Backbone as numpy.savetxt, mean C-alpha at the origin, in Angstrom:
# Nx Ny Nz CAx CAy CAz Cx Cy Cz
21.97 -5.69 -11.00 20.39 -4.69 -11.45 19.61 -4.46 -10.27
19.48 -4.68 -8.98 18.84 -4.12 -8.37 19.95 -3.61 -6.22
21.12 -4.32 -6.78 21.99 -3.99 -5.27 22.41 -3.21 -5.93
22.19 -1.75 -5.48 23.12 -0.01 -6.00 23.67 0.60 -4.82
23.77 0.27 -3.14 24.44 0.33 -2.64 26.06 0.20 -1.87
26.46 -0.75 -2.44 27.66 -0.99 -2.00 27.97 -2.29 -1.96
29.23 -2.74 -2.20 30.05 -3.94 -2.61 29.17 -5.09 -1.38
29.24 -4.68 -0.31 29.30 -5.35 0.97 27.87 -6.33 0.43
26.78 -5.21 0.29 25.25 -5.62 0.09 25.30 -6.42 -1.20
25.94 -5.92 -2.44 26.11 -7.24 -3.55 26.86 -8.39 -3.09
27.74 -8.83 -2.17 28.35 -9.71 -1.51 27.32 -10.96 -0.73
26.24 -10.05 -0.41 25.69 -10.76 1.43 24.38 -11.62 -0.04
24.24 -10.28 -0.86 23.07 -11.06 -1.99 23.35 -12.48 -2.30
24.85 -12.48 -2.97 25.46 -13.20 -3.64 25.80 -14.57 -2.70
25.99 -14.06 -1.84 26.52 -15.76 -0.65 24.98 -16.30 -0.29
23.79 -15.56 -0.28 22.52 -15.96 -0.08 21.89 -16.68 -1.06
22.60 -16.63 -2.20 22.19 -17.05 -3.68 22.41 -18.08 -3.76
24.00 -18.34 -3.32 24.86 -19.96 -3.24 24.51 -20.50 -2.40
24.23 -20.09 -1.25 23.86 -20.70 0.40 23.19 -21.78 -0.23
22.06 -20.83 -0.34 19.82 -21.06 -1.08 20.93 -22.49 -2.02
21.04 -22.11 -3.19 20.93 -23.69 -3.59 22.49 -24.71 -3.45
22.63 -24.39 -2.03 23.45 -25.74 -1.85 23.23 -26.53 -0.80
22.35 -25.45 -0.73 21.19 -26.24 0.42 20.17 -26.86 0.31
19.54 -26.56 -0.69 18.20 -27.02 -0.95 18.23 -27.79 -2.48
19.12 -27.41 -3.54 19.01 -28.42 -4.61 20.37 -28.80 -4.75
21.16 -29.16 -6.00 22.36 -29.66 -6.69 22.08 -29.00 -7.92
21.09 -28.21 -8.24 21.01 -28.14 -9.72 22.05 -27.39 -10.24
22.13 -26.43 -11.54 22.88 -25.94 -11.84 22.00 -24.37 -11.62
22.48 -23.41 -11.18 21.69 -22.33 -10.76 21.74 -21.53 -12.32
20.41 -21.25 -12.81 19.95 -20.62 -13.76 19.39 -19.07 -13.58
19.20 -17.76 -14.87 18.90 -17.31 -14.86 17.64 -16.94 -14.10
16.97 -18.06 -14.03 14.98 -17.82 -14.09 14.96 -18.53 -12.57
15.99 -19.50 -12.34 16.20 -19.76 -11.15 16.83 -19.06 -10.05
17.83 -18.11 -10.08 18.58 -17.29 -9.42 17.14 -16.11 -9.06
16.39 -16.02 -10.19 15.06 -14.47 -9.99 14.68 -15.00 -9.02
14.19 -16.34 -8.91 13.05 -17.02 -8.30 13.54 -16.65 -6.65
14.70 -17.36 -6.73 15.31 -17.75 -5.77 14.99 -15.45 -4.11
15.89 -15.07 -5.54 16.04 -13.75 -5.16 15.07 -12.78 -4.91
13.65 -13.23 -5.14 12.65 -12.45 -5.78 11.73 -11.85 -4.34
12.48 -13.12 -3.00 11.62 -12.93 -1.64 12.35 -11.83 -0.98
13.83 -11.77 -1.52 15.30 -10.72 -0.69 15.16 -9.57 -1.20
15.25 -9.44 -2.73 15.30 -8.21 -3.46 14.10 -7.77 -4.01
13.25 -7.23 -3.23 12.29 -6.21 -3.68 11.98 -4.62 -4.52
11.50 -4.43 -5.26 11.58 -2.98 -5.60 10.66 -2.33 -4.13
11.76 -1.16 -4.47 11.13 -0.36 -3.14 9.93 0.53 -3.72
9.39 0.77 -3.09 7.67 1.53 -2.97 8.32 2.76 -2.60
7.85 3.95 -3.29 7.88 5.32 -2.89 6.76 5.15 -1.76
7.75 6.09 -0.84 6.88 6.72 0.43 6.23 7.20 0.34
4.97 7.17 1.00 3.88 8.20 1.01 3.10 9.18 2.02
2.87 9.91 2.21 2.59 10.58 3.64 0.99 10.50 3.18
0.69 10.89 4.99 -1.05 10.83 5.03 -1.14 12.25 4.22
-0.63 12.82 4.67 -1.27 14.33 3.56 -1.27 14.24 2.25
-0.53 13.87 1.21 -0.59 13.31 0.11 -1.81 12.64 -0.41
-1.89 11.25 0.73 -2.92 10.86 0.08 -4.39 11.91 0.74
-4.03 12.00 1.96 -5.31 13.03 1.98 -5.68 14.25 1.16
-4.42 14.80 0.36 -4.88 16.14 -0.30 -5.85 15.11 -1.82
-5.22 13.94 -2.19 -5.87 13.47 -3.22 -6.71 12.76 -3.69
-7.36 12.37 -2.51 -8.74 12.12 -1.91 -9.68 12.94 -1.94
-9.45 14.08 -1.29 -10.57 15.40 -1.06 -9.83 16.41 -2.22
-8.86 15.85 -3.37 -9.70 16.46 -4.53 -10.35 15.84 -5.52
-10.23 14.94 -5.50 -11.12 13.55 -6.46 -12.64 13.42 -6.09
-12.70 13.12 -4.93 -14.37 13.77 -4.54 -14.72 15.31 -4.34
-13.67 16.25 -4.83 -14.17 17.51 -4.62 -15.04 17.85 -3.09
-14.45 17.39 -2.17 -14.37 17.99 -0.70 -13.47 18.02 0.25
-13.57 18.86 0.61 -11.76 19.72 1.54 -11.63 18.30 2.58
-10.63 18.58 3.26 -9.75 17.63 4.07 -10.07 17.61 5.23
-10.28 19.29 5.95 -11.53 19.50 6.90 -12.45 18.33 7.29
-13.23 18.37 5.82 -14.67 17.85 5.85 -14.47 16.27 6.15
-13.28 16.20 5.38 -12.85 14.30 5.42 -12.31 14.18 7.03
-11.92 14.65 7.39 -11.82 14.67 8.75 -12.71 14.92 10.14
-13.39 15.53 9.55 -14.74 15.85 10.56 -15.35 14.61 11.04
-16.35 15.20 11.66 -17.11 14.32 12.42 -18.46 13.63 11.53
-18.59 14.45 10.29 -19.87 14.83 9.76 -19.80 13.48 8.75
-21.34 13.17 9.07 -21.72 11.14 8.37 -22.24 11.34 7.07
-22.73 12.42 6.51 -22.77 12.70 5.31 -22.43 11.12 4.33
-23.13 11.00 3.79 -22.69 9.67 2.68 -21.41 10.50 1.61
-21.30 12.06 1.19 -20.73 12.67 0.37 -19.11 13.23 0.80
-19.30 12.67 2.21 -18.08 13.13 2.76 -17.57 11.40 4.04
-18.67 10.65 3.76 -18.20 9.28 4.50 -17.53 8.34 3.78
-18.06 8.47 2.57 -17.17 7.41 1.36 -16.09 7.71 0.74
-15.31 8.81 0.82 -14.06 9.67 0.42 -13.04 9.71 1.85
-14.03 9.24 3.39 -13.22 9.11 4.39 -12.94 7.63 4.44
-13.68 6.62 4.26 -13.94 5.29 4.08 -12.72 5.03 3.35
-12.77 5.49 2.18 -11.67 5.11 0.51 -9.91 5.71 1.71
-10.09 7.17 1.88 -8.76 6.91 2.57 -8.53 6.49 3.04
-9.86 5.64 4.33 -9.29 4.64 5.55 -8.40 3.35 4.86
-9.14 2.82 3.53 -8.73 1.74 2.93 -7.00 2.17 2.53
-7.09 3.09 1.42 -6.00 3.92 1.15 -4.36 3.48 2.20
-4.83 4.52 3.42 -3.64 4.39 4.23 -3.50 2.39 4.72
-4.84 1.75 4.64 -4.30 0.76 5.58 -3.51 -0.22 4.15
-3.99 0.02 3.03 -3.59 -1.09 1.73 -2.05 -0.37 1.62
-2.10 1.28 1.52 -1.14 1.45 0.85 0.28 2.14 1.43
-0.13 2.38 2.55 1.04 2.90 3.56 0.78 1.54 4.68
-0.05 0.82 4.56 0.68 -0.20 6.02 -0.01 -0.09 7.09
-0.78 1.16 7.33 -1.07 1.60 8.95 -1.60 0.53 9.09
-1.57 0.62 10.92 -2.63 -0.07 11.44 -4.47 0.77 11.96
-5.21 -0.17 11.88 -6.26 0.00 12.67 -6.09 1.19 13.36
-5.50 1.31 14.88 -5.88 2.48 15.73 -5.08 3.53 14.86
-3.76 3.10 14.97 -2.86 4.47 13.90 -3.92 5.07 13.31
-4.68 4.42 12.21 -5.48 5.44 11.24 -6.56 6.15 11.80
-7.00 4.89 12.92 -7.97 5.76 13.22 -7.56 7.06 14.16
-6.81 7.15 15.15 -5.95 7.97 15.53 -5.67 9.31 14.78
-5.22 8.98 13.92 -4.68 10.03 12.78 -5.58 11.06 11.57
-7.16 10.21 11.63 -8.13 10.54 11.36 -8.94 11.15 11.77
-8.54 11.92 13.60 -9.52 12.82 13.99 -9.67 11.95 15.46
-9.42 10.82 15.89 -9.44 10.28 16.92 -10.64 8.92 17.11
-10.33 8.34 15.53 -12.16 7.58 15.59 -11.50 5.96 16.10
-12.61 5.41 16.75 -11.91 4.14 16.93 -11.68 3.17 16.57
-11.06 2.14 16.37 -10.48 1.59 15.39 -11.22 0.09 14.92
-12.66 0.11 15.06 -13.62 -0.50 14.72 -14.07 0.23 13.81
-14.41 1.42 13.89 -14.97 2.25 12.64 -13.63 1.78 11.23
-12.35 2.27 11.81 -11.43 1.81 10.81 -11.69 0.35 10.16
-12.22 -0.46 10.75 -11.79 -2.42 10.71 -13.00 -1.46 9.47
-14.37 -1.18 9.62 -15.59 -1.71 9.12 -15.41 -0.53 7.43
-14.47 0.47 7.72 -14.89 1.25 6.59 -13.54 0.66 5.61
-12.61 -0.29 5.77 -11.69 -0.65 5.25 -12.43 -2.33 5.01
-13.14 -2.72 5.68 -13.67 -4.09 4.96 -14.98 -3.68 3.83
-15.49 -2.67 4.30 -16.69 -2.46 3.38 -15.97 -2.10 2.03
-14.78 -1.34 1.99 -14.54 -0.94 0.96 -13.72 -2.26 0.17
-13.56 -2.82 0.81 -12.53 -4.47 0.44 -13.44 -5.61 -0.31
-14.63 -5.19 0.33 -15.68 -5.88 -0.30 -16.12 -5.80 -1.44
-16.62 -4.50 -1.11 -16.99 -4.12 -2.66 -16.28 -4.55 -3.98
-14.90 -4.02 -3.83 -13.53 -4.44 -4.41 -14.09 -5.41 -4.96
-13.72 -6.63 -4.18 -14.14 -8.06 -4.84 -14.96 -8.23 -4.99
-16.25 -7.67 -5.32 -17.72 -8.03 -5.69 -17.79 -7.37 -6.83
-16.82 -7.02 -7.38 -16.21 -6.37 -8.52 -17.41 -5.00 -8.87
-17.55 -4.05 -7.82 -18.05 -2.86 -8.30 -16.42 -2.19 -8.92
-17.16 -1.56 -9.38 -16.10 -1.53 -10.86 -15.81 0.47 -11.04
-17.14 0.63 -10.80 -16.80 2.19 -10.23 -15.62 2.69 -9.38
-15.83 1.78 -8.68 -14.68 2.04 -7.42 -13.82 1.55 -7.26
-13.31 0.48 -8.43 -12.06 -0.10 -8.87 -11.48 1.35 -9.36
-12.13 1.72 -10.14 -11.75 2.63 -11.20 -11.49 3.70 -10.02
-12.07 4.45 -9.07 -12.09 5.50 -8.67 -10.95 5.39 -7.74
-10.34 4.23 -6.87 -9.18 3.49 -6.30 -7.57 3.83 -7.25
-7.91 2.80 -8.25 -6.89 3.11 -9.63 -6.66 4.22 -9.73
-8.00 5.34 -9.98 -6.86 6.54 -10.59 -6.33 7.81 -9.10
-7.17 6.66 -7.86 -6.19 7.61 -6.68 -5.11 6.96 -6.78
-4.56 6.46 -7.00 -3.34 5.55 -6.69 -2.22 6.40 -7.97
-3.45 6.18 -8.71 -2.01 6.79 -9.61 -1.59 8.82 -9.39
-2.41 8.85 -9.57 -2.52 10.26 -8.69 -1.75 10.06 -7.69
-1.47 9.65 -6.64 -0.93 9.10 -5.22 0.76 9.04 -5.95
0.93 8.15 -6.64 2.44 7.95 -7.37 3.14 8.37 -7.95
2.43 9.32 -8.73 2.71 9.77 -9.99 3.50 11.63 -9.68
3.25 11.83 -8.44 4.37 13.43 -8.35 5.12 13.03 -7.71
């Protein structure tokens, strides 16, 4: 179901499964145990998203221009979407803090860390409005 590319990949996955059961357990291989074993090996591929797509989604959602988000403007109606963008770049794109700062106009990595921490803590503190915003943005990003 998860191995589609070629027979060698399928054979390799089977070998990993068999070796895992021979070494770790002497019990019978069941579907549930096999799925648990392979869960770490086989992951559903995430769709690749680009900065352009995330930036466009955030700008559209918050009704600001992409240029404004990338600017040095510190007004709340511009800085909040920028912080959400930084959070999404870190969470969804797995970019490093320095890379995010560089790609968003040469900002320092500590600025990105602050933005990421601020959004993360708001979500941890059950900010329902922000959680809904992030959810809608992710839907928009991954839908197309």
